[in-house]
C-alpha positions, -999 to +999 in steps of 0.1 A: +112+144+004+125+111+018+143+085-001+122+057-016+121+024+004+117-007-017+112-044-009+100-075-028+084-108-022+072-138-042+035-148-038+022-182-047-007-169-068-013-154-103-008-117-108-046-111-113-053-128-079-027-107-061-040-074-077-076-084-067-065-085-031-047-052-034-077-036-051-102-048-024-098-018-001-129-025+020-113-058+031-080-041+044-092-039+080-096-077+079-060-085+071-038-054+077-028-047+112-029-009+111-058+000+088-089+003+108-111+015+079-107+021+042-135+038+023-135+042-015-145+078-022-145+076-060-139+051-088-127+051-124-151+039-151-137+004-149-147+002-112-113+004-097-108+029-069-095+064-077-096+079-041-096+060-008-099+074+027-081+055+054-082+055+092-049+042+105-039+030+140-004+016+145+008+016+181+008+052+192+003+065+157-032+074+147-039+092+114-065+097+087-055+103+051-068+100+015-048+085-013-053+088-051-046+057-072-037+050-108-037+016-123-019-001-151-040-032-156-029-059-132+008-049-135+012-017-114-008+004-090+005+037-078-007+061-052-001+096-038-014+116-009-044+138-015-047+150+021-036+138+055-033+149+091+002+137+101+014+130+065+028+157+042+034+132+014+030+095+007+039+081-027+041+044-034+034+015-058+030-022-061+046-037-092+035-072-101+055-095-124+042-128-135+070-154-130+054-178-155+050-206-130+018-195-112+037-172-088+040-134-088+070-112-079+056-082-060+077-051-054+065-024-030+080+011-032+071+038-006+081+073+002+066+090+032+071+125+046+055+135+079+045+169+094+063+162+127+101+165+127+117+131+123+154+120+118+159+106+084+173+074+097+143+068+119+119+076+090+136+052+067+135+025+093+098+031+098+092+030+060+111-003+059+089-018+086+058-006+069+068-020+035+080-054+048+049-058+070+026-049+041+042-075+018+040-102+045+004-094+052-004-094+015+013-127+009-006-143+039-039-129+026-035-140-010-021-175-001-044-180+028 
């Protein structure tokens, strides 16, 4: 398994507003560059998604995969791969910390392993691009 890639950003919004955007999977195609569709397959009793199926198109990379989510209120959401075509593993999380001034510190952690051989350095660079892009897109969506 690859090393975990981590990055953080501060968003000008409360933690619950940030988590509401993260939890709105149906809207992902509107604001993420790579996700072409996101379909919630099952939910927990509180209405939050348990399993979500994605269709991804990023440059030459096309894939479909399903992730399982676990939620800790509006503080943390974690996911892991249930099944995928190109992916062997994908584990990640968003951790949201209320800064006490109406802003939220968001940390995104991601570990990805793919079925095709890939040099570790290239995989880590790709993870870094994915994480940084996701945080910037999230910030733009929440603040916009």
